[in-house]
PDBQT receptor file of N, H, CA, C and O in Angstrom, charges set to zero:
ATOM      1  N   MET A   1      51.026  49.869 121.819  1.00  0.00    +0.000 N 
ATOM      2  CA  MET A   1      50.938  48.556 121.318  1.00  0.00    +0.000 C 
ATOM      3  C   MET A   1      51.334  48.145 119.967  1.00  0.00    +0.000 C 
ATOM      4  O   MET A   1      50.648  48.654 119.081  1.00  0.00    +0.000 OA
ATOM      5  N   PHE A   2      52.236  47.380 119.597  1.00  0.00    +0.000 N 
ATOM      6  H   PHE A   2      52.793  46.967 120.317  1.00  0.00    +0.000 HD
ATOM      7  CA  PHE A   2      52.531  47.160 118.080  1.00  0.00    +0.000 C 
ATOM      8  C   PHE A   2      51.789  45.784 117.831  1.00  0.00    +0.000 C 
ATOM      9  O   PHE A   2      51.837  44.831 118.609  1.00  0.00    +0.000 OA
ATOM     10  N   CYS A   3      51.175  45.812 116.773  1.00  0.00    +0.000 N 
ATOM     11  H   CYS A   3      51.136  46.586 116.140  1.00  0.00    +0.000 HD
ATOM     12  CA  CYS A   3      50.573  44.560 116.081  1.00  0.00    +0.000 C 
ATOM     13  C   CYS A   3      51.759  43.948 115.387  1.00  0.00    +0.000 C 
ATOM     14  O   CYS A   3      52.861  44.491 115.307  1.00  0.00    +0.000 OA
ATOM     15  N   LEU A   4      51.458  42.827 114.914  1.00  0.00    +0.000 N 
ATOM     16  H   LEU A   4      50.563  42.386 114.979  1.00  0.00    +0.000 HD
ATOM     17  CA  LEU A   4      52.519  41.824 114.264  1.00  0.00    +0.000 C 
ATOM     18  C   LEU A   4      52.872  42.382 113.076  1.00  0.00    +0.000 C 
ATOM     19  O   LEU A   4      54.053  42.478 112.742  1.00  0.00    +0.000 OA
ATOM     20  N   ARG A   5      51.677  42.882 112.188  1.00  0.00    +0.000 N 
ATOM     21  H   ARG A   5      50.718  42.805 112.459  1.00  0.00    +0.000 HD
ATOM     22  CA  ARG A   5      52.019  43.714 110.730  1.00  0.00    +0.000 C 
ATOM     23  C   ARG A   5      53.016  44.900 110.953  1.00  0.00    +0.000 C 
ATOM     24  O   ARG A   5      53.831  45.289 110.116  1.00  0.00    +0.000 OA
ATOM     25  N   CYS A   6      52.839  45.394 112.153  1.00  0.00    +0.000 N 
ATOM     26  H   CYS A   6      52.178  45.079 112.833  1.00  0.00    +0.000 HD
ATOM     27  CA  CYS A   6      54.022  46.811 112.333  1.00  0.00    +0.000 C 
ATOM     28  C   CYS A   6      55.478  46.054 112.316  1.00  0.00    +0.000 C 
ATOM     29  O   CYS A   6      56.387  46.344 111.539  1.00  0.00    +0.000 OA
ATOM     30  N   ILE A   7      55.521  45.150 113.203  1.00  0.00    +0.000 N 
ATOM     31  H   ILE A   7      54.782  44.915 113.834  1.00  0.00    +0.000 HD
ATOM     32  CA  ILE A   7      56.774  44.619 113.273  1.00  0.00    +0.000 C 
ATOM     33  C   ILE A   7      57.370  43.885 112.257  1.00  0.00    +0.000 C 
ATOM     34  O   ILE A   7      58.563  43.973 111.964  1.00  0.00    +0.000 OA
ATOM     35  N   VAL A   8      56.600  43.197 111.744  1.00  0.00    +0.000 N 
ATOM     36  H   VAL A   8      55.632  43.126 111.982  1.00  0.00    +0.000 HD
ATOM     37  CA  VAL A   8      57.131  42.466 110.432  1.00  0.00    +0.000 C 
ATOM     38  C   VAL A   8      57.546  43.880 109.132  1.00  0.00    +0.000 C 
ATOM     39  O   VAL A   8      58.589  44.043 108.500  1.00  0.00    +0.000 OA
ATOM     40  N   ALA A   9      56.572  44.501 109.123  1.00  0.00    +0.000 N 
ATOM     41  H   ALA A   9      55.724  44.369 109.637  1.00  0.00    +0.000 HD
ATOM     42  CA  ALA A   9      56.801  45.399 107.864  1.00  0.00    +0.000 C 
ATOM     43  C   ALA A   9      57.578  46.664 108.424  1.00  0.00    +0.000 C 
ATOM     44  O   ALA A   9      57.736  47.569 107.605  1.00  0.00    +0.000 OA
ATOM     45  N   ASN A  10      58.056  46.850 109.625  1.00  0.00    +0.000 N 
ATOM     46  H   ASN A  10      57.928  46.115 110.291  1.00  0.00    +0.000 HD
ATOM     47  CA  ASN A  10      58.597  47.979 110.156  1.00  0.00    +0.000 C 
ATOM     48  C   ASN A  10      57.807  49.336 109.948  1.00  0.00    +0.000 C 
ATOM     49  O   ASN A  10      58.293  50.404 109.574  1.00  0.00    +0.000 OA
ATOM     50  N   VAL A  11      56.659  49.107 110.227  1.00  0.00    +0.000 N 
ATOM     51  H   VAL A  11      56.264  48.240 110.531  1.00  0.00    +0.000 HD
ATOM     52  CA  VAL A  11      55.530  50.520 109.887  1.00  0.00    +0.000 C 
ATOM     53  C   VAL A  11      55.611  50.891 111.188  1.00  0.00    +0.000 C 
ATOM     54  O   VAL A  11      55.909  50.117 112.098  1.00  0.00    +0.000 OA
ATOM     55  N   CYS A  12      55.310  52.262 111.341  1.00  0.00    +0.000 N 
ATOM     56  H   CYS A  12      55.068  52.891 110.602  1.00  0.00    +0.000 HD
ATOM     57  CA  CYS A  12      55.086  53.125 112.373  1.00  0.00    +0.000 C 
ATOM     58  C   CYS A  12      53.852  52.961 113.045  1.00  0.00    +0.000 C 
ATOM     59  O   CYS A  12      52.852  53.166 112.356  1.00  0.00    +0.000 OA
ATOM     60  N   PRO A  13      53.662  52.594 114.396  1.00  0.00    +0.000 N 
ATOM     61  CA  PRO A  13      52.508  52.184 114.959  1.00  0.00    +0.000 C 
ATOM     62  C   PRO A  13      51.382  53.012 114.701  1.00  0.00    +0.000 C 
ATOM     63  O   PRO A  13      50.275  52.576 114.385  1.00  0.00    +0.000 OA
ATOM     64  N   PHE A  14      51.724  54.405 114.863  1.00  0.00    +0.000 N 
ATOM     65  H   PHE A  14      52.623  54.758 115.120  1.00  0.00    +0.000 HD
ATOM     66  CA  PHE A  14      50.618  55.407 114.704  1.00  0.00    +0.000 C 
ATOM     67  C   PHE A  14      50.102  55.354 113.167  1.00  0.00    +0.000 C 
ATOM     68  O   PHE A  14      48.900  55.596 113.048  1.00  0.00    +0.000 OA
ATOM     69  N   VAL A  15      50.766  55.096 112.047  1.00  0.00    +0.000 N 
ATOM     70  H   VAL A  15      51.742  54.900 112.143  1.00  0.00    +0.000 HD
ATOM     71  CA  VAL A  15      50.157  54.823 111.109  1.00  0.00    +0.000 C 
ATOM     72  C   VAL A  15      49.311  53.690 110.670  1.00  0.00    +0.000 C 
ATOM     73  O   VAL A  15      48.404  53.840 109.851  1.00  0.00    +0.000 OA
ATOM     74  N   CYS A  16      49.627  52.491 111.246  1.00  0.00    +0.000 N 
ATOM     75  H   CYS A  16      50.364  52.369 111.911  1.00  0.00    +0.000 HD
ATOM     76  CA  CYS A  16      48.831  51.319 111.137  1.00  0.00    +0.000 C 
ATOM     77  C   CYS A  16      47.595  51.272 111.766  1.00  0.00    +0.000 C 
ATOM     78  O   CYS A  16      47.693  51.434 112.983  1.00  0.00    +0.000 OA
ATOM     79  N   ARG A  17      46.281  51.077 111.289  1.00  0.00    +0.000 N 
ATOM     80  H   ARG A  17      46.201  50.945 110.301  1.00  0.00    +0.000 HD
ATOM     81  CA  ARG A  17      45.154  50.981 111.794  1.00  0.00    +0.000 C 
ATOM     82  C   ARG A  17      44.620  49.717 111.538  1.00  0.00    +0.000 C 
ATOM     83  O   ARG A  17      43.405  49.698 111.344  1.00  0.00    +0.000 OA
ATOM     84  N   SER A  18      45.227  48.648 111.487  1.00  0.00    +0.000 N 
ATOM     85  H   SER A  18      46.215  48.663 111.645  1.00  0.00    +0.000 HD
ATOM     86  CA  SER A  18      44.822  47.344 111.303  1.00  0.00    +0.000 C 
ATOM     87  C   SER A  18      44.039  46.712 112.432  1.00  0.00    +0.000 C 
ATOM     88  O   SER A  18      43.983  47.381 113.464  1.00  0.00    +0.000 OA
ATOM     89  N   ASN A  19      43.520  45.721 112.422  1.00  0.00    +0.000 N 
ATOM     90  H   ASN A  19      43.565  45.178 111.583  1.00  0.00    +0.000 HD
ATOM     91  CA  ASN A  19      42.748  45.045 113.306  1.00  0.00    +0.000 C 
ATOM     92  C   ASN A  19      43.316  43.761 113.980  1.00  0.00    +0.000 C 
ATOM     93  O   ASN A  19      42.617  42.907 114.526  1.00  0.00    +0.000 OA
ATOM     94  N   PHE A  20      44.816  43.730 113.863  1.00  0.00    +0.000 N 
ATOM     95  H   PHE A  20      45.383  44.423 113.420  1.00  0.00    +0.000 HD
ATOM     96  CA  PHE A  20      45.478  42.565 114.063  1.00  0.00    +0.000 C 
ATOM     97  C   PHE A  20      45.609  42.541 115.591  1.00  0.00    +0.000 C 
ATOM     98  O   PHE A  20      45.682  43.640 116.142  1.00  0.00    +0.000 OA
ATOM     99  N   THR A  21      45.645  41.538 116.279  1.00  0.00    +0.000 N 
ATOM    100  H   THR A  21      45.585  40.646 115.831  1.00  0.00    +0.000 HD
ATOM    101  CA  THR A  21      45.913  41.534 117.702  1.00  0.00    +0.000 C 
ATOM    102  C   THR A  21      47.419  41.900 117.751  1.00  0.00    +0.000 C 
ATOM    103  O   THR A  21      48.270  41.889 116.861  1.00  0.00    +0.000 OA
ATOM    104  N   THR A  22      47.501  42.291 119.320  1.00  0.00    +0.000 N 
ATOM    105  H   THR A  22      46.810  42.300 120.043  1.00  0.00    +0.000 HD
ATOM    106  CA  THR A  22      48.790  42.993 119.613  1.00  0.00    +0.000 C 
ATOM    107  C   THR A  22      49.409  41.880 120.373  1.00  0.00    +0.000 C 
ATOM    108  O   THR A  22      48.745  41.102 121.058  1.00  0.00    +0.000 OA
ATOM    109  N   ILE A  23      50.621  41.828 120.244  1.00  0.00    +0.000 N 
ATOM    110  H   ILE A  23      51.160  42.460 119.687  1.00  0.00    +0.000 HD
ATOM    111  CA  ILE A  23      51.432  40.900 120.555  1.00  0.00    +0.000 C 
ATOM    112  C   ILE A  23      52.400  41.258 121.695  1.00  0.00    +0.000 C 
ATOM    113  O   ILE A  23      52.977  40.409 122.374  1.00  0.00    +0.000 OA
ATOM    114  N   LEU A  24      52.534  42.644 121.853  1.00  0.00    +0.000 N 
ATOM    115  H   LEU A  24      52.064  43.334 121.302  1.00  0.00    +0.000 HD
ATOM    116  CA  LEU A  24      53.532  43.076 123.081  1.00  0.00    +0.000 C 
ATOM    117  C   LEU A  24      52.757  43.343 124.020  1.00  0.00    +0.000 C 
ATOM    118  O   LEU A  24      51.639  43.782 123.749  1.00  0.00    +0.000 OA
ATOM    119  N   PRO A  25      53.222  43.111 125.593  1.00  0.00    +0.000 N 
ATOM    120  CA  PRO A  25      52.609  43.163 126.707  1.00  0.00    +0.000 C 
ATOM    121  C   PRO A  25      52.530  44.509 127.295  1.00  0.00    +0.000 C 
ATOM    122  O   PRO A  25      53.396  45.335 127.007  1.00  0.00    +0.000 OA
ATOM    123  N   ASP A  26      51.500  44.823 128.148  1.00  0.00    +0.000 N 
ATOM    124  H   ASP A  26      50.796  44.152 128.382  1.00  0.00    +0.000 HD
ATOM    125  CA  ASP A  26      51.516  46.285 128.518  1.00  0.00    +0.000 C 
ATOM    126  C   ASP A  26      52.392  46.227 129.562  1.00  0.00    +0.000 C 
ATOM    127  O   ASP A  26      52.261  45.393 130.458  1.00  0.00    +0.000 OA
ATOM    128  N   VAL A  27      53.458  47.199 129.531  1.00  0.00    +0.000 N 
ATOM    129  H   VAL A  27      53.564  47.876 128.804  1.00  0.00    +0.000 HD
ATOM    130  CA  VAL A  27      54.719  47.164 130.477  1.00  0.00    +0.000 C 
ATOM    131  C   VAL A  27      54.243  48.158 131.727  1.00  0.00    +0.000 C 
ATOM    132  O   VAL A  27      54.781  48.071 132.830  1.00  0.00    +0.000 OA
ATOM    133  N   GLY A  28      53.227  49.070 131.455  1.00  0.00    +0.000 N 
ATOM    134  H   GLY A  28      52.790  49.141 130.558  1.00  0.00    +0.000 HD
ATOM    135  CA  GLY A  28      52.775  49.804 132.216  1.00  0.00    +0.000 C 
ATOM    136  C   GLY A  28      52.027  49.007 133.497  1.00  0.00    +0.000 C 
ATOM    137  O   GLY A  28      52.250  49.312 134.668  1.00  0.00    +0.000 OA
ATOM    138  N   ALA A  29      51.045  47.869 133.061  1.00  0.00    +0.000 N 
ATOM    139  H   ALA A  29      50.864  47.621 132.110  1.00  0.00    +0.000 HD
ATOM    140  CA  ALA A  29      50.714  46.981 133.954  1.00  0.00    +0.000 C 
ATOM    141  C   ALA A  29      51.694  46.469 135.084  1.00  0.00    +0.000 C 
ATOM    142  O   ALA A  29      51.461  46.352 136.287  1.00  0.00    +0.000 OA
ATOM    143  N   TYR A  30      52.879  46.190 134.365  1.00  0.00    +0.000 N 
ATOM    144  H   TYR A  30      53.068  46.286 133.388  1.00  0.00    +0.000 HD
ATOM    145  CA  TYR A  30      53.688  45.340 135.294  1.00  0.00    +0.000 C 
ATOM    146  C   TYR A  30      54.207  46.124 136.320  1.00  0.00    +0.000 C 
ATOM    147  O   TYR A  30      54.386  45.691 137.458  1.00  0.00    +0.000 OA
ATOM    148  N   TRP A  31      54.534  47.608 135.854  1.00  0.00    +0.000 N 
ATOM    149  H   TRP A  31      54.389  47.960 134.930  1.00  0.00    +0.000 HD
ATOM    150  CA  TRP A  31      55.127  48.560 136.899  1.00  0.00    +0.000 C 
ATOM    151  C   TRP A  31      54.076  48.971 137.768  1.00  0.00    +0.000 C 
ATOM    152  O   TRP A  31      54.501  49.176 138.905  1.00  0.00    +0.000 OA
ATOM    153  N   THR A  32      52.932  49.151 137.642  1.00  0.00    +0.000 N 
ATOM    154  H   THR A  32      52.587  48.984 136.719  1.00  0.00    +0.000 HD
ATOM    155  CA  THR A  32      51.673  49.370 138.344  1.00  0.00    +0.000 C 
ATOM    156  C   THR A  32      51.716  48.241 139.585  1.00  0.00    +0.000 C 
ATOM    157  O   THR A  32      51.693  48.541 140.779  1.00  0.00    +0.000 OA
ATOM    158  N   ALA A  33      51.793  46.692 138.973  1.00  0.00    +0.000 N 
ATOM    159  H   ALA A  33      51.812  46.449 138.003  1.00  0.00    +0.000 HD
ATOM    160  CA  ALA A  33      51.994  45.772 140.066  1.00  0.00    +0.000 C 
ATOM    161  C   ALA A  33      53.335  45.807 141.068  1.00  0.00    +0.000 C 
ATOM    162  O   ALA A  33      53.321  45.420 142.237  1.00  0.00    +0.000 OA
ATOM    163  N   TYR A  34      54.443  46.327 140.397  1.00  0.00    +0.000 N 
ATOM    164  H   TYR A  34      54.454  46.642 139.448  1.00  0.00    +0.000 HD
ATOM    165  CA  TYR A  34      55.433  46.536 141.188  1.00  0.00    +0.000 C 
ATOM    166  C   TYR A  34      55.452  47.459 142.186  1.00  0.00    +0.000 C 
ATOM    167  O   TYR A  34      55.911  47.277 143.314  1.00  0.00    +0.000 OA
ATOM    168  N   GLU A  35      54.920  48.514 141.740  1.00  0.00    +0.000 N 
ATOM    169  H   GLU A  35      54.547  48.662 140.824  1.00  0.00    +0.000 HD
ATOM    170  CA  GLU A  35      54.742  49.673 142.796  1.00  0.00    +0.000 C 
ATOM    171  C   GLU A  35      53.578  49.364 144.010  1.00  0.00    +0.000 C 
ATOM    172  O   GLU A  35      53.598  50.000 145.064  1.00  0.00    +0.000 OA
ATOM    173  N   GLN A  36      52.653  48.404 143.754  1.00  0.00    +0.000 N 
ATOM    174  H   GLN A  36      52.636  47.887 142.898  1.00  0.00    +0.000 HD
ATOM    175  CA  GLN A  36      51.528  48.039 144.803  1.00  0.00    +0.000 C 
ATOM    176  C   GLN A  36      52.469  47.081 145.725  1.00  0.00    +0.000 C 
ATOM    177  O   GLN A  36      52.496  47.197 146.951  1.00  0.00    +0.000 OA
ATOM    178  N   ILE A  37      53.304  46.039 144.944  1.00  0.00    +0.000 N 
ATOM    179  H   ILE A  37      53.282  45.945 143.948  1.00  0.00    +0.000 HD
ATOM    180  CA  ILE A  37      54.122  45.123 145.897  1.00  0.00    +0.000 C 
ATOM    181  C   ILE A  37      54.977  46.074 146.656  1.00  0.00    +0.000 C 
ATOM    182  O   ILE A  37      54.977  45.908 147.875  1.00  0.00    +0.000 OA
ATOM    183  N   SER A  38      55.629  46.935 146.227  1.00  0.00    +0.000 N 
ATOM    184  H   SER A  38      55.629  47.070 145.236  1.00  0.00    +0.000 HD
ATOM    185  CA  SER A  38      56.644  47.784 146.901  1.00  0.00    +0.000 C 
ATOM    186  C   SER A  38      55.744  48.607 148.022  1.00  0.00    +0.000 C 
ATOM    187  O   SER A  38      56.347  48.784 149.080  1.00  0.00    +0.000 OA
ATOM    188  N   GLU A  39      54.699  49.021 147.976  1.00  0.00    +0.000 N 
ATOM    189  H   GLU A  39      54.208  48.878 147.117  1.00  0.00    +0.000 HD
ATOM    190  CA  GLU A  39      54.148  49.945 148.997  1.00  0.00    +0.000 C 
ATOM    191  C   GLU A  39      53.697  48.958 149.979  1.00  0.00    +0.000 C 
ATOM    192  O   GLU A  39      53.799  49.358 151.138  1.00  0.00    +0.000 OA
ATOM    193  N   LEU A  40      53.126  47.522 149.800  1.00  0.00    +0.000 N 
ATOM    194  H   LEU A  40      53.043  47.197 148.858  1.00  0.00    +0.000 HD
ATOM    195  CA  LEU A  40      52.852  46.774 150.726  1.00  0.00    +0.000 C 
ATOM    196  C   LEU A  40      53.764  45.716 151.246  1.00  0.00    +0.000 C 
ATOM    197  O   LEU A  40      53.318  44.904 152.056  1.00  0.00    +0.000 OA
ATOM    198  N   ASN A  41      55.069  45.653 150.829  1.00  0.00    +0.000 N 
ATOM    199  H   ASN A  41      55.432  46.313 150.171  1.00  0.00    +0.000 HD
ATOM    200  CA  ASN A  41      55.841  44.657 151.090  1.00  0.00    +0.000 C 
ATOM    201  C   ASN A  41      57.389  45.445 151.645  1.00  0.00    +0.000 C 
ATOM    202  O   ASN A  41      58.352  44.769 151.281  1.00  0.00    +0.000 OA
ATOM    203  N   VAL A  42      57.672  46.333 152.199  1.00  0.00    +0.000 N 
ATOM    204  H   VAL A  42      56.890  46.882 152.494  1.00  0.00    +0.000 HD
ATOM    205  CA  VAL A  42      58.558  47.096 152.342  1.00  0.00    +0.000 C 
ATOM    206  C   VAL A  42      59.760  46.212 152.726  1.00  0.00    +0.000 C 
ATOM    207  O   VAL A  42      60.903  46.502 152.373  1.00  0.00    +0.000 OA
ATOM    208  N   HIS A  43      59.539  45.403 153.272  1.00  0.00    +0.000 N 
ATOM    209  H   HIS A  43      58.611  45.167 153.558  1.00  0.00    +0.000 HD
ATOM    210  CA  HIS A  43      60.584  44.225 153.813  1.00  0.00    +0.000 C 
ATOM    211  C   HIS A  43      61.269  43.401 152.596  1.00  0.00    +0.000 C 
ATOM    212  O   HIS A  43      62.352  42.821 152.678  1.00  0.00    +0.000 OA
ATOM    213  N   LEU A  44      60.667  43.443 151.769  1.00  0.00    +0.000 N 
ATOM    214  H   LEU A  44      59.788  43.914 151.702  1.00  0.00    +0.000 HD
ATOM    215  CA  LEU A  44      61.101  42.673 150.561  1.00  0.00    +0.000 C 
ATOM    216  C   LEU A  44      62.540  43.406 149.914  1.00  0.00    +0.000 C 
ATOM    217  O   LEU A  44      62.616  44.634 149.863  1.00  0.00    +0.000 OA
ATOM    218  N   ASN A  45      63.393  42.735 149.547  1.00  0.00    +0.000 N 
ATOM    219  H   ASN A  45      63.331  41.738 149.588  1.00  0.00    +0.000 HD
ATOM    220  CA  ASN A  45      64.520  43.618 148.405  1.00  0.00    +0.000 C 
ATOM    221  C   ASN A  45      63.988  43.726 147.174  1.00  0.00    +0.000 C 
ATOM    222  O   ASN A  45      62.905  43.210 146.901  1.00  0.00    +0.000 OA
ATOM    223  N   THR A  46      64.784  44.487 146.212  1.00  0.00    +0.000 N 
ATOM    224  H   THR A  46      65.665  44.906 146.433  1.00  0.00    +0.000 HD
ATOM    225  CA  THR A  46      64.318  44.812 144.698  1.00  0.00    +0.000 C 
ATOM    226  C   THR A  46      64.100  43.574 144.318  1.00  0.00    +0.000 C 
ATOM    227  O   THR A  46      62.929  43.344 144.015  1.00  0.00    +0.000 OA
ATOM    228  N   PHE A  47      65.068  42.433 144.208  1.00  0.00    +0.000 N 
ATOM    229  H   PHE A  47      66.019  42.620 144.454  1.00  0.00    +0.000 HD
ATOM    230  CA  PHE A  47      64.832  41.326 143.268  1.00  0.00    +0.000 C 
ATOM    231  C   PHE A  47      63.423  40.612 143.778  1.00  0.00    +0.000 C 
ATOM    232  O   PHE A  47      62.561  40.227 142.988  1.00  0.00    +0.000 OA
ATOM    233  N   GLU A  48      63.334  40.506 145.075  1.00  0.00    +0.000 N 
ATOM    234  H   GLU A  48      64.035  40.818 145.716  1.00  0.00    +0.000 HD
ATOM    235  CA  GLU A  48      61.948  39.906 145.495  1.00  0.00    +0.000 C 
ATOM    236  C   GLU A  48      60.768  40.636 145.053  1.00  0.00    +0.000 C 
ATOM    237  O   GLU A  48      59.758  40.023 144.707  1.00  0.00    +0.000 OA
ATOM    238  N   ARG A  49      60.835  41.988 145.041  1.00  0.00    +0.000 N 
ATOM    239  H   ARG A  49      61.656  42.486 145.321  1.00  0.00    +0.000 HD
ATOM    240  CA  ARG A  49      59.641  42.828 144.671  1.00  0.00    +0.000 C 
ATOM    241  C   ARG A  49      59.391  42.601 143.275  1.00  0.00    +0.000 C 
ATOM    242  O   ARG A  49      58.240  42.285 142.976  1.00  0.00    +0.000 OA
ATOM    243  N   LEU A  50      60.396  42.720 142.208  1.00  0.00    +0.000 N 
ATOM    244  H   LEU A  50      61.331  42.977 142.451  1.00  0.00    +0.000 HD
ATOM    245  CA  LEU A  50      60.250  42.154 140.725  1.00  0.00    +0.000 C 
ATOM    246  C   LEU A  50      59.742  40.821 140.902  1.00  0.00    +0.000 C 
ATOM    247  O   LEU A  50      58.590  40.647 140.504  1.00  0.00    +0.000 OA
ATOM    248  N   TRP A  51      60.240  40.006 141.325  1.00  0.00    +0.000 N 
ATOM    249  H   TRP A  51      61.176  40.147 141.649  1.00  0.00    +0.000 HD
ATOM    250  CA  TRP A  51      59.554  38.574 141.250  1.00  0.00    +0.000 C 
ATOM    251  C   TRP A  51      58.217  38.578 141.513  1.00  0.00    +0.000 C 
ATOM    252  O   TRP A  51      57.441  38.298 140.600  1.00  0.00    +0.000 OA
ATOM    253  N   ALA A  52      57.744  38.891 142.781  1.00  0.00    +0.000 N 
ATOM    254  H   ALA A  52      58.375  39.119 143.523  1.00  0.00    +0.000 HD
ATOM    255  CA  ALA A  52      56.490  39.045 143.069  1.00  0.00    +0.000 C 
ATOM    256  C   ALA A  52      55.592  39.828 142.300  1.00  0.00    +0.000 C 
ATOM    257  O   ALA A  52      54.409  39.492 142.251  1.00  0.00    +0.000 OA
ATOM    258  N   ALA A  53      55.938  40.676 141.785  1.00  0.00    +0.000 N 
ATOM    259  H   ALA A  53      56.899  40.949 141.824  1.00  0.00    +0.000 HD
ATOM    260  CA  ALA A  53      55.417  41.668 140.669  1.00  0.00    +0.000 C 
ATOM    261  C   ALA A  53      55.059  41.080 139.512  1.00  0.00    +0.000 C 
ATOM    262  O   ALA A  53      53.988  41.236 138.925  1.00  0.00    +0.000 OA
ATOM    263  N   TRP A  54      56.152  40.265 139.124  1.00  0.00    +0.000 N 
ATOM    264  H   TRP A  54      57.022  40.139 139.601  1.00  0.00    +0.000 HD
ATOM    265  CA  TRP A  54      55.857  39.302 137.822  1.00  0.00    +0.000 C 
ATOM    266  C   TRP A  54      54.705  38.484 138.227  1.00  0.00    +0.000 C 
ATOM    267  O   TRP A  54      53.709  38.547 137.507  1.00  0.00    +0.000 OA
ATOM    268  N   TYR A  55      54.680  37.693 139.309  1.00  0.00    +0.000 N 
ATOM    269  H   TYR A  55      55.490  37.642 139.894  1.00  0.00    +0.000 HD
ATOM    270  CA  TYR A  55      53.484  36.551 139.616  1.00  0.00    +0.000 C 
ATOM    271  C   TYR A  55      52.237  37.646 139.615  1.00  0.00    +0.000 C 
ATOM    272  O   TYR A  55      51.303  37.082 139.046  1.00  0.00    +0.000 OA
ATOM    273  N   GLN A  56      52.026  38.354 139.829  1.00  0.00    +0.000 N 
ATOM    274  H   GLN A  56      52.785  38.813 140.292  1.00  0.00    +0.000 HD
ATOM    275  CA  GLN A  56      50.869  39.323 140.097  1.00  0.00    +0.000 C 
ATOM    276  C   GLN A  56      50.491  39.666 138.756  1.00  0.00    +0.000 C 
ATOM    277  O   GLN A  56      49.398  39.391 138.262  1.00  0.00    +0.000 OA
ATOM    278  N   TYR A  57      51.367  40.237 138.218  1.00  0.00    +0.000 N 
ATOM    279  H   TYR A  57      52.255  40.460 138.619  1.00  0.00    +0.000 HD
ATOM    280  CA  TYR A  57      51.414  40.558 136.751  1.00  0.00    +0.000 C 
ATOM    281  C   TYR A  57      50.934  39.630 135.637  1.00  0.00    +0.000 C 
ATOM    282  O   TYR A  57      50.236  39.944 134.673  1.00  0.00    +0.000 OA
ATOM    283  N   MET A  58      51.496  38.277 135.980  1.00  0.00    +0.000 N 
ATOM    284  H   MET A  58      52.063  38.022 136.763  1.00  0.00    +0.000 HD
ATOM    285  CA  MET A  58      51.137  37.145 134.891  1.00  0.00    +0.000 C 
ATOM    286  C   MET A  58      49.711  36.604 135.265  1.00  0.00    +0.000 C 
ATOM    287  O   MET A  58      48.993  36.136 134.381  1.00  0.00    +0.000 OA
ATOM    288  N   GLU A  59      49.370  36.656 136.349  1.00  0.00    +0.000 N 
ATOM    289  H   GLU A  59      49.954  37.036 137.067  1.00  0.00    +0.000 HD
ATOM    290  CA  GLU A  59      48.045  36.184 136.975  1.00  0.00    +0.000 C 
ATOM    291  C   GLU A  59      47.684  34.541 136.623  1.00  0.00    +0.000 C 
ATOM    292  O   GLU A  59      46.583  34.000 136.528  1.00  0.00    +0.000 OA
ATOM    293  N   ASN A  60      48.876  34.048 136.489  1.00  0.00    +0.000 N 
ATOM    294  H   ASN A  60      49.771  34.488 136.566  1.00  0.00    +0.000 HD
ATOM    295  CA  ASN A  60      48.817  32.614 136.269  1.00  0.00    +0.000 C 
ATOM    296  C   ASN A  60      50.466  32.099 136.770  1.00  0.00    +0.000 C 
ATOM    297  O   ASN A  60      51.516  32.538 136.301  1.00  0.00    +0.000 OA
ATOM    298  N   ASP A  61      50.347  31.246 137.650  1.00  0.00    +0.000 N 
ATOM    299  H   ASP A  61      49.494  30.890 138.032  1.00  0.00    +0.000 HD
ATOM    300  CA  ASP A  61      51.580  30.737 138.348  1.00  0.00    +0.000 C 
ATOM    301  C   ASP A  61      52.503  29.707 137.355  1.00  0.00    +0.000 C 
ATOM    302  O   ASP A  61      53.723  29.636 137.203  1.00  0.00    +0.000 OA
ATOM    303  N   THR A  62      51.442  28.981 136.780  1.00  0.00    +0.000 N 
ATOM    304  H   THR A  62      50.452  29.038 136.904  1.00  0.00    +0.000 HD
ATOM    305  CA  THR A  62      52.242  28.028 135.943  1.00  0.00    +0.000 C 
ATOM    306  C   THR A  62      53.101  28.637 134.645  1.00  0.00    +0.000 C 
ATOM    307  O   THR A  62      54.164  28.195 134.210  1.00  0.00    +0.000 OA
ATOM    308  N   LEU A  63      52.311  29.814 134.135  1.00  0.00    +0.000 N 
ATOM    309  H   LEU A  63      51.447  30.173 134.488  1.00  0.00    +0.000 HD
ATOM    310  CA  LEU A  63      52.812  30.640 133.095  1.00  0.00    +0.000 C 
ATOM    311  C   LEU A  63      54.031  31.629 133.543  1.00  0.00    +0.000 C 
ATOM    312  O   LEU A  63      54.875  32.123 132.795  1.00  0.00    +0.000 OA
ATOM    313  N   ALA A  64      53.931  31.760 134.688  1.00  0.00    +0.000 N 
ATOM    314  H   ALA A  64      53.245  31.358 135.296  1.00  0.00    +0.000 HD
ATOM    315  CA  ALA A  64      54.925  32.834 135.408  1.00  0.00    +0.000 C 
ATOM    316  C   ALA A  64      55.889  32.185 135.637  1.00  0.00    +0.000 C 
ATOM    317  O   ALA A  64      56.945  32.814 135.588  1.00  0.00    +0.000 OA
ATOM    318  N   THR A  65      55.968  30.813 135.950  1.00  0.00    +0.000 N 
ATOM    319  H   THR A  65      55.110  30.301 135.990  1.00  0.00    +0.000 HD
ATOM    320  CA  THR A  65      57.075  30.163 136.602  1.00  0.00    +0.000 C 
ATOM    321  C   THR A  65      57.572  29.492 134.925  1.00  0.00    +0.000 C 
ATOM    322  O   THR A  65      58.751  29.151 134.833  1.00  0.00    +0.000 OA
ATOM    323  N   GLY A  66      57.062  29.399 134.215  1.00  0.00    +0.000 N 
ATOM    324  H   GLY A  66      56.104  29.676 134.289  1.00  0.00    +0.000 HD
ATOM    325  CA  GLY A  66      57.752  28.667 132.750  1.00  0.00    +0.000 C 
ATOM    326  C   GLY A  66      58.849  29.398 132.056  1.00  0.00    +0.000 C 
ATOM    327  O   GLY A  66      59.356  28.928 131.037  1.00  0.00    +0.000 OA
TER     328      GLY A  66
């Protein structure tokens, strides 16, 4: 995860020890949701699995749709 300071200052994330709030999402959590959807819903095509994983990952239908 990168903090805002790392992105703006172009600083290596391993050097930065700041307490800023991270702004980039956890990509691994999305792919975990995708794998779970894929295992349970083998009848869905790839696009439908990506779409369903997005809604599960976001945990908020309004934000996922927006």
